[in-house]
Structure formats: C-alpha cells, structure tokens
MARLOSE-925138 format. One record per atom (N, C-alpha, C): x, y negated, z. Coordinates in steps of 0.05 Angstrom, whole numbers, plus 5000, padded with zeros to 4 digits. Layout:
# MARLOSE-925138
XYZ...
# end
This chain:
# MARLOSE-925138
501750235000500050005000501849755000500949544985502549304983502149125006504348995014504148805036504048525024503448335041503248055033505947965023505947844999508447744988510247954975509548204977511148414965510048484938511848574921511048654894510448954895507949024888507149304887505449344862506049544847504649604823504549364804506649204803506848984784505248734792504048734816502448494824503448394851503048144855503748024881501147964895500948054919498548004935499047754951497247554949497547304963496047324990497047175008495847165035493147005033491147085047488546945047488646715066487446495057487346255074485046275094485446195117483346185137481545945132479145955140477345735136478145505155478145265143478945035159476444935174476844825198474644715213473744455199471244395202470244145191471443915206472343715191473643485204471543305215472043185237470242985249470942715236468842565231469342305219471142135237472941995225474741825240473341565246474541405263473441145270473240965246475240975229475240825204472940905187472341165185470141255169467541155180467241165207464741065219464340765214466540615215466340325209465440285180466640435162465840415134462840475130461940685144459140765142457340545153458140425176456540205187456439965168458739915155458839695136456939745112456839995104455040075082452140035090451540095115448840065125448039765124449839595134449339315133449139215105450839305088450739225059448139325047447339565054444839675043442439505052442439415077440339245087440338985072442638865067442838615052441838655024442538885012441638944985438638964984437439105004434539135005433238865008434338695026433238425030433438265004435738274991436038134966434138234945433738504944431938614924429038524930428338524955425538434962425138144954427237974959427037694952426837664921428437824907428437814878425637904867424538104879421838204871419737984874419837844898417937624902418337404882420837334876421337134856420337214829420737464821419737554795416737564794415437634817412537634817411437354814412637154827411736874823412136784795414436864783414936784755412936924737412237174742410337314726407537184728406737094752404136954754404236694739406436544741406636294727406536334697407836544687407736604658405036694649403536844666400836924659399036684657399336494675397736244674398336084649400936064642401735924618400736064593400636324593399636474570396636424567395136424590392236374589391736094578393335894587392935624576393535614546395635744538396435744509394235884493393136094503390936234488388436054486387835914507385535724506386135504485388535394485389235184466389035294438390035534433389835654406386935684398385235774416382435804409381235524402381935314417380835044411381934954383384535004378385634924352384335074329383835334333382535494312379735384306378235324328375535214324375634944310377634774317377934514305378634544275380334734269381134794241378734884225377135064237374735164223372834934217372434754237370634534233371734344211374334294211375534124190375234244163375634504161375334644135372434624125370534654144367634624136367034344127368134144140367733864131368833814104371233914099372533884073370834014051369834254057368134394038365634234032364434114053362033954050362533704032364933574037365633344022366033423992367433643987367833733960365233803946363433933960360833993948359333733942359433543960358033283956359233143931361833143929363133023905362333163879362233423879361333573856358433503849356733483869353933403864353733123852355332933862355332663851356232663822358432813817359432823789357432953770356033163779354133293762351633123757350832973777348432803773349032553757351532463757352132223741352932303712353432543707354232633681352032683662
# end
C-alpha cells in the first residue's frame, strides 16, 4: 500500500487537507459592514426623495399635457370654423359671378 508522498504504482498520493474552521469577521470587516448599512440607508433615503421628485414632475407633465390637448382642440375647432367661413365666402363669390354673368 502506498504512503503519503511515496510513489507506488506510478502515482503519488497526496495528503488530504483538513477542513478549515470558519473565520470570524474581524473588527475591520464589521466596520465595513456597518458603513454599508449606513450607505444603504442613505441610498434608500436618496431613492425615496428621487421618487417623490419624479412623481411631482410626472404630475406637472400630465397637467401640461392636458392643457396642450385642450389648446389643440380649441385650435382645431377654430381652424374648422375658419375653413367653413372661407368656403361660404367662395360660394358667395361664385353665386355673385354667376348671377352677374
């Protein structure tokens, strides 16, 4: 039978490593973790503030869109009325020309 580190049958048998104990976090690691927690809290606060800002902007843009749509509707109605008046004037002019001819 082959022993550890000895060559037997053309192969070298390596020694098995024992399982290492789990390392306890060092003080430096704990400080880094605490810093991350504080940074995470700041990030969450910043994100919440950013969400509120975006919601206000969204509401402002929705109001502006509604105003623009109302203005477009008024302009389209005005345009339609103007086109009808022009058609009426053209018809009147054709009638005057036909009656005088």
